[in-house]
C-alpha positions, 0 to 999 in steps of 0.5 A: 540393530545395524546403525551404519546406514543411518550414520552414513545418511547423517554424514551425507546430510551434513556434507551436502546440507549446504548444497543448493541448485539455485543461483546466488541473487545479485541486485540488478545494476542500474544507472542512477543520477548523481543528484536531483536537478529539480530539487528546490534550493531551500526546503525541508527534508522528510525523515519522520514517519508522520510526514504530514506534520509539516503542514502544521494542521491539527485537524489534518493530523486527526483525520489521518489518524482516523484514516490509518485506523479505519480505512478499508484498503489499508485493512485489506493490505494488513490482512494480506500481510497476515496471510503472507506471514502465516504462509512464511511460517508454514514454509519455515516449518517444512525443513524441520522433522515432523513428530506426532503421537497416536493412540489406537484401540481395536476390538475384533472377532474371528469367525467360528465357522471357518474350516481352520479354527484357532484356539482361544477367544474369538474376540480380541482387544488390541492397544497401540501407542506410538510416537511417529517421526518423519524427516526429509534430508534437504540435500539439494536445497528444495525446502530451503529455497521454498523458505527463502522464497516465502521470506521474500514474499513476506517482505514484498507484502510488507512493502506493499502494505507500506505503499498503501499506507503512504498512498492513503496519507497522501490522498487524505492530504490532497482530498482535505486541502481540495475540500478546503479549497472548495470552501474558499472558492465558495466563500469568495463567490458568496462574498462577490454575490452579496456585494453584487446583490447589494449594488443591484438593490442600489441601482434599482433605486437609481433606475426608479429615479431615472438616474440610470437606464434599463441597459445598465440595470440589466447588465447588473442583473446578468452579473448577479445571475452569473455569480449565482450560477457558479455556486451550485457547481462549486457546492456539488464538487465540494459535496463529492470531495467530502464524500470521497474523503469520508470513504478514505477515512473509513467512515460508515455509510451513516456517517458519510451522509449525516456527518461532515468532515472537519477542516480548518479554513483559517490556514491559508499559508503555503507548505514548506517545499520538500527536498530529497534527503539523500542521493538516489541510491537511498531512494531505492531503500525508502520507496516500498514499491521498489523494495517490493519489486526486488523482493519478488525478484529474490523470490523468483530467483529462489524458486529456480533452485526449488524447481531444479531440485525436483530433478534429484532424489528426495530422501526421507527418514521415518520411524516410530517408537511405541508399544502394543499389547492386548491388555491395556495394563500391559501396554507400557511394559517392556515386552510390549515395546515396538519400533521401526526405522525406515529410509525412502528414496524417490528419484524421478525417471520419466515425467514427459518433460514436465519437470523441465517445463516447470524449470523453464516456467520459473526462469521465465517468471524470474525474467518477468520479475526482473523486468518489473523491477527495472520498470518500477525503478524507472517509474520511481525516478520519473515520478520523483522528478515530475513531483519535484518540478511540479512543487516548484511550479505550483509555488510559482503559480500561487505567487502569481495568482496571489499577486494578481488577486491583490492587484485586482482587489485594488483595481476594483476599489479604484474603479468604484471610486471613479464610478462614484465620481462620475469618471467611468461607467458601470461596465468598468466596475463590472469588469473589475468585479468579474476579474477579481472573482476569477482571480480569487477562485484561481488563487484558492485552486493554486493554493490547493495545487501547491499543497497537493504537490508537496504530498506528491513529492513525499509519496514519490520519495517514499517519505516517512517509510521506516523499512520492512517491519515483520 
């Protein structure tokens, strides 16, 4: 047997094995700001994966753990990651030789009525066992490019799952504190309503005694009815928020209806402001959506080389080694040995422009991926800057609403003293009660907004992201 052609092909494969027709990937240049102008002077950086611990709320910790275990959006993202990992495994295996074993038994009978007759038995048995090997010489990097693209897609899917995880934890935090806020607003409304109802009972006694007129009594009744009208709307919104939070937690339909979401209504303090831990360049490594966009750009770049390689010859080696005999007992003897070695070369000649069209298509997809990467990068910095401004302003709003509610509480106390001493009318007390209730509702909503703003900052920064875990 002459092995020179095989040796020559192996030599060519070794020399050209590193050849590739794709362009080396270079990260697109971007103009980044030197620092965050909207970052608070004092605050807390986010470095831990469990970023929600900054709220110091054990109930919230348990709810987020429940969401991470049962949320369906996260389960869907995990399944997509498993699919991408399997697809990458398929791509990794393509450059390797394929080996399979086969065993075959045939039994046949020749005709005894033909014009040409052969001696021997009309019925024959044949046994065949062989080991098949096939290998494609990846001279132009087609298979390596496909594997690189699959690797990049896997990393992009990993980052996409992390995006879902960060968004989920942020939404749970915001929904939880919205629910706590509704509880506070309902409690303030019920307290105000109870005080107004007690006052109305006293004023009815005074009206029966002729101490106040019907006009003043009707005003009190109208204020009680106004407070009563506020309760159903708040309770409806609280129910809707509780159901939405239950869906985020991944609870079953029965649990959504029959079980309430636990919350700690005693924690009324502000959360610590969040500041960026690093310069903007570090943000690019931490935000998973930016990383996913870049990995898709890398995959698109790798597929250009794959498309270009389709213009060049595809070279394959194949062969088998085995044995064949008419009797099973002779199958593995030396005379029954068989083998084959093959070489195949396929060169596209005319495809009607199909291959060039495919190259242009993948080049266009790379430009799309580049534009999407640049847009994702812009969105990341816009969202981060907005979130940093929002958390500062939300804290200022809460401080103002808190001071307003405190002042109006003192105002109501003084108005009642003045009314009891006959120095003012009931109308002044009613105005003070109305203003205080409005201030307490606004303070509860401002506290919710401040807590939600912290979660938005963490989400915008990609806080707690530990990187691409395969």
